N, C-alpha and C positions, 0 to 999 in steps of 0.2 A: 562632535559632528556625527550625524546619523549616517549609517552605512546603508548600502542597498539591501542587505539582509534584513535590517529593521523595516525598510519599506515593504519588502516582500511579505514579511510576517504581518505587518499592519494591514496591508491591502487584503491579504488572504483572510485575516481575522475579521475584517469588516464585512466580508461577504459570507464567511463560513461560521460566524459565531453560533448560529442556530444548530448547524451540523455538529460542531464541536460540543455544544451543550448536550445534544441528544446522544452523541457517541461516548461521552465521558463515562457514564455509568457502565456501558457495555465493555469499554476498555478496562475499567477497573476490575470487573468480574473476570475478564480473560486473564488479567495479570494475577488475580488471586488464585485462579485455578492452576495456571501454568508456572507461576513464579517468574515469568519472563517479561521483558519490556514490550509494550504495545505502542505502535505508531499509527497515527492517522495522517494520510497524505492526500493532497488534491492534485489533479493533473494540471500541468503547465507545459503542454506539449512542445518539444519532445522529451520533457522531463516531468518530474513530480516535485512537490514541495511538502516537507513535513510541517504540519500545522498544529499537531498535538501529540503528547507523549505521556504514557503512564509508566514510570520506571519499575523494572523488575525488582524482586526481593532477594534474588540470589546474590551472594557476595561477588561473584564475577558475572557482570551483565553488560549488555550492549547500551550504547548511548549515541544519539544523534541530536544536535541542537535544533530547536525550532527554527524554521527558515532554511534548513539544509535542502539543497536541490540534489536530486538523484536521477539517474537515467532510467527510462521506462523499460528498456530491453534487458537490463542486467540486475533488476531488483524484483523481489516477490510482489510488492505492491504495484510496481510498474507493469509486470507481466499480467497481473490480475486485471489492471485497467485495460491493457491491450486486448486481453481475451474478451473483454466486455464491449469493445469498440467494433464498429463495422469494418469489414475487410479493407475498404478504401482508406479509412483513417489509419489502420495498422500499416498499410503500404506506405502512406505518407511519412509516418514516424520512421519506418525502417529505411526509407530513402534518404533520411536526413543524416544517416551514418551510424555505424555500430562500433563504438569504441570498445577496445579490450582493456579491462581494468585489472584483472588478475589472470593467472594461468587457467582458471576455470571458466572465465567469461565466455558465454556463447556470443560470438560476434559474426558468424556466417549467417546471412539472411535466411537460408533454408533451415538451418538449425534452430534459429529463433522462431521461425514460423511453425516448425514442428512442435516446439515447446509451448507455443501459444495454443496450438490445437490440443495438446495434452492437458493444458490448464483448463480449457473449455470443457473437456470430457470429465476431468476430475472435479472441477468446481473450485479449485484453489491452486495458487501458483507456488512454486518452490524456487529457492535460490540458495545454493550451497557454495558460499564464498565466491560469488561471481562479481560482486562490486567491491567489497572490502575483504581482505584476507582474513580467514578464520572466523567470519561472521556469516550466519545463515538465517533464513527467514521463511515463513509461510505467509501468503497474502491472499486476500479476497476483496473484490470490488464491491462498492455500495452503489446501487442504481438509483436513478431519479424516476420521476413519474413517467418520463419518456423512455425509460429503460436504457438510458445512457449512463456511463459511469461518472459519478460526481466526486467520488473519493475511494480510498481503499484503506483497509486495516491490515496491519501485519504484526506478527509476533516474531521478534528476532532474538537470537541466542548465539552463544559461541558455537562454532562448528562441531566441537566434540560432543556437546549436549544434543545438537540437532541430529547427529548420526545415531544417537541412542534413543531418540524420541519417536513415539508412534505418530508419524506425520499425518496419517489419515484422521486420527482423533483430533489433532490440533486443527486440521482443515475443517472438520465438521463443527468444531467449536466456533471457528471464525465465520463459517457460512451461516450458522444460526444467529450469531451476533449481528452480522451485516444485514440479515433478513429483518431482524427486529428493528435495527436502526432505520432501514428503508421504510418499514411500515410506519414508524413514528414520523418520518419525514413526510410521507404521503398523507398523514392525518393532519399535518399543519395547514393553516389557512393559505390559500393560493397567493395572497399578497405578501407572504414572507419572502423577502428578497434573497434569502440564503437558499431557497429551494425552487426557484423559477426554472 
């Protein structure tokens, strides 16, 4: 019997096949440079859904099954998506509730808003074990033709490696990759349903 997770992955895949196809090469390059796992997520407000993954090459690496749903406010991909949304859309997400998942989770509305503003200034989002203990990530949104976020890429890693990583460099790698993906999306024909 099919579960709801299969349905989520199937529906997301039917709409996002083109995006995943475009993103795959950039995700692989990011993995090859960093050795870390790269995830592609799409917004399903007030959450996101993991629709593609390129596994890291380190012996100790992070793993999320395709179809996994995660909170926008407590993940790097989610915060990147929030930072790319209009303020009214952000308020709607925050009004839906801010669950605390670990002792590090930002769950106060003002704290989350401040972190969204920092993400907008930096150009990339950070998550230091706020959703899953001992797992951290850096994330960047991918924009559509209308400059709204259609997806996000994240590089995730164990917290101890995150603490030793040059996060600005990882952020720049992600920003460049997401820019190239967005450019390829914009070059596709208007009739492509994955990019309307």
